C-alpha positions as CSV (number, residue, x, y, z in Angstrom):
1,M,242.9,38.0,315.3
2,K,244.3,41.7,314.9
3,K,242.0,43.6,312.9
4,I,243.4,45.5,310.2
5,A,243.6,49.0,310.4
6,L,241.0,50.9,308.3
7,H,243.7,53.1,306.8
8,W,245.3,49.6,305.4
9,Q,241.9,48.5,304.3
10,I,241.4,51.3,302.5
11,I,244.8,51.0,300.7
12,I,244.3,47.3,300.0
13,A,240.8,48.4,298.2
14,L,242.6,50.7,296.1
15,I,245.3,48.4,294.7
16,L,242.5,45.8,294.4
17,G,240.3,48.5,292.6
18,V,243.3,49.0,290.1
19,L,244.2,45.6,289.3
20,Y,240.5,44.6,288.9
21,S,240.1,47.4,286.4
22,Y,242.5,46.1,284.0
23,L,241.0,42.8,284.3
24,A,237.6,44.0,283.6
25,I,239.1,46.0,280.5
26,S,240.9,43.0,279.4
27,Q,238.1,40.7,280.0
28,G,235.2,42.9,278.6
29,W,233.4,43.3,281.9
30,M,233.2,47.1,281.2
31,K,229.2,47.4,281.5
32,F,228.9,45.3,284.5
33,T,232.0,47.6,286.3
34,L,230.2,51.0,285.0
35,Y,226.4,49.8,285.9
36,Y,226.9,48.1,289.3
37,L,230.4,48.8,290.7
38,R,230.7,52.7,289.9
39,P,227.3,53.5,291.3
40,F,228.6,53.1,294.8
41,G,232.0,54.6,294.2
42,D,229.6,57.9,293.2
43,I,227.5,57.0,296.4
44,F,230.3,57.1,298.4
45,I,231.6,60.7,297.3
46,R,228.0,62.0,297.8
47,L,227.9,60.7,301.2
48,L,231.1,62.2,302.1
49,K,230.0,66.1,300.2
50,M,226.6,65.7,301.6
51,L,228.3,65.5,304.9
52,A,230.9,68.0,304.2
53,V,229.1,71.2,303.9
54,P,227.3,71.4,307.1
55,L,230.8,70.1,308.4
56,V,232.4,73.2,307.5
57,L,229.5,75.2,308.6
58,F,229.0,74.1,312.3
59,S,232.7,73.1,312.8
60,I,233.9,76.7,312.2
61,I,230.6,78.4,314.0
62,K,231.7,76.0,316.7
63,G,235.8,76.9,316.5
64,V,235.3,80.6,316.5
65,A,232.5,80.9,319.2
66,G,235.1,79.0,321.4
67,L,237.7,81.6,321.1
68,S,236.7,83.2,324.1
69,D,239.5,85.8,323.5
70,I,238.6,87.9,320.5
71,S,242.1,88.7,319.6
72,R,242.6,84.8,319.0
73,I,240.5,85.1,315.7
74,G,242.6,87.7,314.0
75,R,246.0,86.0,315.0
76,L,244.7,82.6,314.2
77,G,243.5,83.8,310.8
78,A,246.8,85.8,310.1
79,K,248.7,82.7,310.9
80,T,246.8,80.5,309.0
81,F,246.6,82.6,306.0
82,G,250.2,83.5,305.8
83,L,251.1,79.5,306.4
84,Y,248.7,78.4,303.9
85,V,250.3,81.3,301.2
86,L,253.8,80.5,301.8
87,T,253.4,76.2,301.4
88,T,251.5,77.7,298.2
89,V,254.6,79.6,296.7
90,V,257.2,77.1,297.8
91,S,255.1,74.3,296.1
92,V,254.7,76.4,292.8
93,T,258.3,77.1,292.8
94,I,259.6,73.5,293.3
95,G,257.3,72.3,290.4
96,L,258.2,75.0,287.6
97,G,262.0,74.3,288.9
98,L,261.7,70.4,287.9
99,V,259.6,71.0,284.9
100,N,262.2,73.4,283.6
101,L,264.9,70.7,284.6
102,I,263.0,67.5,283.0
103,E,261.1,69.1,280.2
104,P,258.7,66.6,279.6
105,G,257.2,68.5,276.7
106,N,260.3,68.3,274.6
107,K,260.9,64.2,275.1
108,I,258.2,63.6,272.9
109,D,258.7,62.2,269.1
110,P,257.6,64.9,266.8
111,T,255.7,62.8,264.8
112,V,254.1,61.8,267.8
113,K,253.0,64.9,268.9
114,E,251.5,66.0,265.7
115,E,249.2,62.9,266.0
116,I,248.2,63.6,269.5
117,R,247.8,67.2,268.8
118,T,244.9,66.1,266.0
119,Y,243.4,63.8,268.1
120,V,242.9,66.1,271.1
121,E,241.9,69.3,269.1
122,T,239.5,67.2,267.1
123,N,238.2,64.8,269.6
124,V,238.8,65.1,273.5
125,S,238.7,69.0,273.3
126,Q,234.9,68.1,272.3
127,D,234.1,66.0,274.7
128,D,231.0,66.6,276.6
129,G,233.6,66.5,279.9
130,F,235.8,68.7,278.8
131,Q,233.1,71.2,277.1
132,S,231.7,71.5,280.7
133,L,235.2,72.6,282.0
134,Q,235.1,75.2,279.3
135,A,231.6,76.3,280.4
136,K,232.7,76.5,283.9
137,Q,236.1,78.4,283.0
138,D,234.1,81.1,281.0
139,A,231.7,81.7,283.6
140,T,235.0,82.4,286.1
141,N,236.2,84.7,283.3
142,K,232.6,86.7,283.1
143,I,233.1,87.3,287.3
144,Q,236.7,88.2,286.5
145,E,235.9,91.0,284.2
146,E,233.0,92.5,285.9
147,Y,234.9,93.1,289.3
148,G,238.6,92.9,288.4
149,P,241.3,91.6,290.8
150,L,239.1,91.8,293.6
151,F,236.7,89.4,292.2
152,I,237.7,86.6,294.9
153,L,236.9,89.1,297.9
154,V,233.2,89.7,295.9
155,E,232.7,86.0,295.5
156,S,233.6,85.1,299.2
157,V,230.7,86.9,300.5
158,P,227.4,85.4,300.0
159,D,224.3,86.9,299.0
160,N,222.6,84.4,299.9
161,I,223.6,81.9,302.4
162,F,221.0,79.0,301.8
163,S,222.2,79.0,297.8
164,A,225.7,79.1,298.9
165,L,225.2,75.9,301.1
166,T,223.8,74.0,298.2
167,S,226.9,74.2,296.2
168,M,230.1,73.1,296.7
169,S,231.9,75.4,294.6
170,K,230.5,78.2,297.0
171,M,232.4,77.0,300.2
172,L,234.4,80.3,300.4
173,Q,230.9,81.9,301.3
174,V,230.0,79.4,303.5
175,I,233.5,79.7,305.3
176,F,232.7,83.7,305.4
177,F,229.4,83.3,307.0
178,A,230.5,80.7,309.3
179,I,233.2,83.3,310.7
180,F,230.5,86.3,310.7
181,F,228.3,84.3,312.5
182,G,230.7,82.8,315.1
183,I,232.0,86.3,315.9
184,G,228.2,87.3,316.7
185,L,227.9,84.3,318.9
186,L,230.8,86.2,321.1
187,F,229.0,89.3,321.3
188,V,225.4,88.0,321.8
189,D,224.0,88.1,325.3
190,K,224.5,84.5,327.2
191,R,221.2,83.8,327.3
192,Y,220.9,83.8,323.6
193,S,224.5,82.2,322.7
194,D,224.8,79.4,324.9
195,P,221.3,77.9,323.4
196,V,222.9,78.0,319.8
197,N,226.3,76.8,320.8
198,K,224.6,73.8,322.8
199,A,222.7,73.3,319.2
200,V,225.6,73.8,317.4
201,D,227.9,71.1,319.4
202,G,224.9,68.5,319.2
203,I,224.9,68.9,315.3
204,N,228.7,68.5,315.2
205,E,228.3,65.4,317.4
206,V,225.7,63.7,315.0
207,I,227.5,64.9,311.7
208,L,230.7,63.2,313.1
209,L,228.9,59.7,314.0
210,L,227.3,59.9,310.3
211,I,230.9,59.9,309.1
212,Q,232.1,57.1,311.2
213,W,229.4,54.9,309.8
214,V,230.1,56.2,306.2
215,M,233.9,55.2,307.0
216,R,233.2,51.8,308.3
217,A,232.1,51.1,304.5
218,A,234.9,52.9,303.0
219,P,237.2,50.1,301.7
220,F,234.2,48.5,299.7
221,F,233.3,52.0,298.3
222,V,237.0,52.8,297.7
223,F,237.3,49.7,295.6
224,C,234.1,50.4,293.3
225,L,234.6,53.9,292.9
226,L,238.8,53.1,291.9
227,A,237.2,50.3,289.4
228,G,234.9,52.4,287.9
229,Q,237.1,55.2,287.1
230,M,239.6,53.6,285.8
231,A,237.0,51.6,283.2
232,R,235.8,55.2,282.5
233,L,239.1,56.3,281.5
234,A,240.0,54.1,279.1
235,G,236.7,54.6,277.4
236,D,236.4,52.4,274.2
237,N,239.4,53.4,272.5
238,P,242.4,51.9,274.9
239,A,244.8,52.1,272.2
240,I,244.8,56.1,272.1
241,L,244.5,56.3,275.8
242,S,247.9,54.2,275.8
243,Q,249.6,56.7,273.6
244,I,248.4,59.6,275.4
245,L,249.9,58.0,278.5
246,Q,252.9,57.0,276.9
247,A,253.0,60.2,275.2
248,V,252.4,62.5,278.7
249,G,254.5,59.7,280.6
250,W,257.3,62.1,281.4
251,Y,254.8,64.8,282.4
252,M,253.3,62.2,284.7
253,I,256.6,61.5,286.5
254,T,257.6,65.3,286.6
255,V,254.1,65.8,288.6
256,I,254.4,63.1,290.8
257,L,257.7,63.7,291.7
258,G,257.3,67.2,293.0
259,L,254.3,65.9,294.7
260,G,256.2,63.7,296.1
261,I,259.0,66.1,297.4
262,M,255.9,67.9,299.1
263,A,254.7,64.8,301.0
264,L,258.0,62.9,301.8
265,V,260.4,65.9,302.3
266,F,258.9,69.4,302.6
267,Y,255.9,68.8,305.1
268,P,257.2,65.8,307.3
269,S,260.5,68.1,307.8
270,L,258.6,71.3,308.7
271,V,256.7,69.1,311.6
272,A,259.8,67.3,312.7
273,I,261.2,70.5,313.2
274,F,258.9,72.4,314.7
275,V,256.8,70.0,316.4
276,R,259.2,67.3,317.8
277,H,257.0,65.3,320.1
278,I,255.0,64.1,316.5
279,G,258.3,63.9,314.4
280,Y,259.0,62.9,311.1
281,L,257.8,59.2,311.2
282,G,254.9,60.1,313.6
283,F,253.4,62.7,311.1
284,M,253.5,60.2,308.3
285,R,251.9,57.3,309.9
286,K,249.0,59.3,311.0
287,L,248.3,61.0,308.0
288,V,248.1,57.7,306.0
289,K,244.3,57.6,306.6
290,A,243.4,60.8,305.3
291,Q,245.7,60.7,302.5
292,S,243.6,57.3,301.4
293,V,240.4,58.9,301.4
294,A,241.9,61.8,299.7
295,F,243.5,59.7,297.0
296,S,240.5,57.9,296.1
297,T,237.8,60.8,295.7
298,S,240.1,63.6,294.0
299,S,238.1,66.0,297.0
300,S,239.9,67.8,299.6
301,A,236.1,68.5,300.7
302,A,235.1,65.6,300.8
303,T,238.0,64.2,302.5
304,L,237.6,66.8,305.4
305,P,235.5,65.1,307.9
306,V,238.6,62.1,307.8
307,T,241.0,65.1,307.9
308,M,239.8,66.5,310.9
309,D,239.6,63.3,312.6
310,V,242.7,62.3,311.9
311,V,244.3,66.0,312.9
312,E,242.2,65.9,315.8
313,N,242.1,62.3,317.6
314,D,245.5,61.2,315.8
315,L,247.9,64.3,316.0
316,G,246.4,65.7,319.1
317,V,245.6,68.9,317.7
318,S,242.9,70.6,319.9
319,P,239.2,70.8,318.5
320,Q,238.9,74.6,318.4
321,T,242.1,74.5,316.2
322,T,241.0,71.6,314.1
323,N,237.8,73.0,313.5
324,F,239.0,76.4,312.9
325,I,241.8,76.0,310.3
326,L,241.2,72.7,308.5
327,P,237.6,73.8,307.0
328,I,239.2,77.0,305.7
329,G,242.5,74.9,304.6
330,A,240.1,72.5,302.5
331,T,239.5,75.9,300.6
332,I,242.1,78.0,300.1
333,N,245.0,75.6,300.7
334,M,245.7,73.4,297.8
335,D,249.4,73.2,296.9
336,G,249.3,69.9,295.3
337,T,246.6,71.7,292.7
338,S,248.9,75.0,292.4
339,M,251.8,72.9,291.8
340,F,250.1,70.9,289.3
341,Q,248.9,74.2,287.5
342,G,252.8,75.4,287.0
343,I,254.2,72.1,285.9
344,T,251.4,71.7,283.7
345,A,250.9,75.3,282.0
346,V,254.7,75.0,281.3
347,F,254.7,71.4,279.8
348,L,251.6,72.1,278.0
349,A,253.4,75.6,276.5
350,Q,256.8,73.0,275.7
351,F,254.8,70.7,273.8
352,F,252.3,73.1,271.7
353,A,255.0,75.9,271.7
354,G,258.3,75.2,272.1
355,G,258.4,76.7,275.7
356,M,257.4,79.6,278.0
357,E,259.2,82.7,278.5
358,M,260.4,82.7,282.3
359,T,258.7,86.3,282.8
360,D,255.3,84.2,282.2
361,Q,256.8,81.8,284.8
362,L,257.3,84.3,287.5
363,L,253.4,85.6,286.8
364,M,252.7,81.8,287.0
365,I,254.3,81.7,290.4
366,G,251.6,84.6,291.8
367,M,248.6,83.3,289.6
368,A,248.6,79.8,290.6
369,T,248.9,81.0,294.2
370,L,245.6,83.5,294.0
371,A,243.8,80.8,291.8
372,S,244.2,78.2,294.4
373,I,242.8,80.5,297.1
374,G,239.7,80.3,294.8
375,A,239.6,77.0,293.8
376,P,236.6,75.0,294.6
377,A,237.3,71.7,296.8
378,V,236.2,69.4,293.8
379,P,237.6,66.7,291.5
380,S,239.6,68.6,288.1
381,A,239.1,72.5,289.8
382,G,242.5,72.7,288.8
383,L,241.6,72.2,285.4
384,V,239.2,74.8,285.3
385,L,241.7,77.5,286.8
386,L,244.6,76.2,284.6
387,M,242.2,77.2,281.6
388,G,241.8,80.7,282.9
389,I,245.9,80.8,283.9
390,L,246.7,79.9,280.2
391,A,244.1,82.2,278.5
392,S,245.4,85.1,280.7
393,L,249.2,84.8,279.6
394,G,248.1,84.4,276.2
395,Y,247.8,81.0,275.3
396,Q,245.3,78.5,274.0
397,A,243.0,77.3,277.0
398,W,242.1,74.4,274.9
399,W,245.5,73.0,275.2
400,V,244.2,71.5,278.7
401,A,242.7,69.2,276.4
402,L,246.1,66.9,276.3
403,V,246.1,66.2,279.9
404,F,242.6,66.1,280.4
405,P,241.7,62.2,279.9
406,I,244.5,61.5,282.5
407,D,243.7,64.3,285.1
408,R,241.6,61.8,287.8
409,I,245.0,60.2,288.0
410,L,247.1,63.3,288.8
411,D,244.0,64.8,290.6
412,M,244.0,61.9,293.1
413,T,247.7,62.5,293.9
414,R,247.4,65.9,294.0
415,T,244.6,65.9,296.4
416,A,246.6,64.1,298.7
417,I,248.8,66.7,298.7
418,N,246.5,69.1,299.5
419,V,245.3,67.4,302.5
420,T,248.9,66.8,303.9
421,G,249.6,70.2,303.5
422,D,246.0,71.4,305.6
423,A,247.3,68.8,308.5
424,A,250.9,70.0,308.6
425,V,249.6,73.9,308.7
426,A,247.3,72.9,311.7
427,T,249.9,71.1,313.4
428,L,252.3,73.9,313.3
429,I,249.7,76.3,314.3
430,A,248.6,74.1,317.1
431,Q,252.1,74.0,318.3
432,S,252.7,77.6,318.2
433,E,249.5,78.3,320.0
434,G,250.2,75.8,322.9
435,E,246.8,73.7,321.5
436,F,247.5,70.0,321.6
437,S,244.9,68.3,323.6
438,S,247.1,65.2,324.2
439,K,250.6,63.4,323.6
440,K,249.0,60.7,321.9
441,S,250.6,61.7,318.8
442,S,254.0,60.7,319.7
443,P,255.6,58.7,317.2
């Protein structure tokens, strides 16, 4: 009997997790779900995050040190950054076009609106989880006030690399150090660089093996993760949840429609046009495994090991290109997050203030693009950044509390888009550099 492919196992686990959660809520199995299933989902995310930081560090060092031509680093870096910014701008623009066309914030009955406003302001905005987001946003604002527009550059340089390695939110600092260290290996005498390169290669191989072990159990972990998250989302008041979901239903449709355009039209079309030996269907089929893990974990960084495996072994991109581009993309390329921010900001303005001026929406394109570069590749990072964007445009940051209860659902979807964008850019750059290691990526 033919074994079911891992990505199909994960998709089946996703579906079963959602179905089980509805059954658990209706049958009163909440405590069992939260105490005995959810912990395994959290363990899955912790395992992937545990491996993500060392994978980013050593894979970038390996990728940079493997570029014998130092000029290629600058060329690859320029292409990578340019494509990431381009896809982000396209993503935000599509999102703003859709939210203005559909106007989800103006499709809600005024009576229901007022009831939800009261509930959100008095309950959700005081929730411990939302208060934690507010605290993170306040800390970000403090850094911005101290350093001004160039605060991202300052924050990219670590003052203590060991401290940076302990925090997923400091991934830009890890990337900076890895590139800097890798360049240093290119210039030091081979007597000293060769042993270091061999050690880095060895550590990479061990990390990849550990990832393979974790992924073998991914279907079970994903089932537990989805069941626990859905049960937690319902809380002890399913009626309010239902009302909020009904009220923001048009908003969710707008976000998912925009993300769908990016995933089903924009990225695969780019690959089909410029990388013909992969094609539209070939790219879509190969990415399913990484997209499934991204959807379940809501973290680009946690999904990075799987994304790298898919891009290198399934799409056929060379290890040098994969190791250099994807870890950077997991941190600075947040197309799904930036689209979400644009749509959400305009939706909230429609809901609470009747709409947003076009000048503010144009500013949103630049702000969402810049914010996505500094976004940590962790769950709900987009909400933290959105609060800062709203405040800088003169709106109320607490408005974000309206979408906070359903953010996890949308976070799953936009993370899958982030990962798809990373893979598309890596594939395009590999084509331009002639860096395909094989043709096994053919559709």
